C-alpha positions in Angstrom: 162.2 109.1 -111.0 161.0 109.7 -107.5 164.1 111.9 -106.9 163.5 114.1 -109.9 159.9 114.9 -108.8 161.0 115.4 -105.4 163.5 117.8 -106.5 161.0 119.4 -108.7 158.5 119.9 -105.8 161.2 121.7 -103.6 160.1 125.3 -102.9 157.3 125.1 -105.0 153.6 126.1 -104.1 151.7 124.4 -106.5 151.8 121.7 -109.1 149.9 121.2 -112.1 147.3 118.2 -111.8 146.0 116.1 -114.7 143.1 114.2 -114.5 140.9 112.2 -117.1 137.6 113.8 -117.4 134.9 111.2 -116.1 132.2 112.4 -118.8 134.4 113.3 -121.7 137.7 111.1 -121.0 139.7 114.3 -121.9 142.9 114.9 -120.3 142.1 118.3 -117.7 144.7 120.1 -116.0 144.4 122.3 -112.9 147.2 124.4 -110.7 146.6 122.8 -107.1 148.1 123.3 -103.8 149.9 120.0 -102.2 152.0 119.0 -99.3 154.3 116.1 -99.2 155.0 113.9 -96.5 157.3 111.0 -96.6 157.1 109.4 -99.9 153.6 110.8 -100.8 152.4 114.2 -102.1 148.8 115.2 -100.8 146.2 117.1 -102.3 142.8 118.6 -101.1 140.0 119.8 -103.4 139.0 123.1 -102.9 135.4 122.4 -102.9 136.1 118.8 -101.0 134.3 115.9 -102.5 132.1 118.2 -104.8 135.2 118.9 -106.7 135.3 118.1 -110.5 138.9 117.1 -110.7 138.0 114.8 -107.3 135.1 113.2 -109.0 137.3 112.4 -112.0 140.1 111.1 -109.7 137.5 108.4 -108.1 136.3 107.5 -111.7 140.1 107.4 -113.1 142.6 107.1 -110.3 145.5 107.4 -113.0 146.8 111.3 -112.6 149.9 113.2 -113.4 151.5 115.8 -111.7 153.9 118.1 -112.9 156.2 120.7 -111.4 159.3 122.6 -112.9 159.2 120.5 -116.1 159.3 117.2 -114.5 156.1 115.1 -114.4 155.0 112.1 -112.5 152.1 109.5 -113.5 150.6 107.8 -110.6 147.4 106.4 -109.2 145.7 108.7 -106.8 144.1 107.2 -103.7 141.3 109.2 -102.4 141.1 109.7 -98.6 137.9 109.9 -96.9 138.6 109.2 -93.1 137.9 112.1 -91.2 141.0 111.6 -89.0 143.7 111.4 -92.0 141.8 114.2 -94.0 142.3 116.4 -90.7 146.1 115.5 -90.9 146.4 116.5 -94.5 144.5 119.6 -93.9 146.8 120.4 -90.8 149.8 120.0 -93.0 148.3 122.5 -95.5 147.8 124.9 -92.8 151.3 124.5 -91.8 152.8 125.0 -95.1 150.1 128.0 -96.6 148.7 129.5 -93.5 145.5 128.8 -91.5 143.9 132.0 -92.7 144.2 130.9 -96.5 143.5 127.1 -95.9 140.1 128.4 -94.2 139.3 130.9 -97.0 140.2 128.9 -99.8 139.0 125.5 -98.8 135.5 125.7 -97.6 134.6 122.1 -97.9 137.3 119.7 -96.2 135.9 116.5 -96.2 138.3 114.7 -98.4 142.0 114.7 -99.5 143.7 112.6 -102.1 147.4 110.7 -101.8 149.6 110.2 -104.7 152.8 108.1 -104.2 156.0 109.4 -105.4 158.0 106.3 -105.7 
């Protein structure tokens, strides 16, 4: 399965993230940018720790990522350590361009790690 999701992520700029609503319990999906490093996908919420999907992940860590018809259910781990968050944000800058990251991500205080394997 890990190879299938890796293949599905190849050349894709965003994935469909599905979280469980912390108040409603409903499945909520959003397209999000991502970066991949080693055996994990990393996500940065656009509005940082204020983001609804980030708050949903904190309450219910089981999420789903989907790309190119392939889905992965996994447990997401919030990253709050400022050095690790800075590293993930730098990966985003490298992939999407520093100007876009600065424009679209005004609050860069947290990130999320999703293991692929």
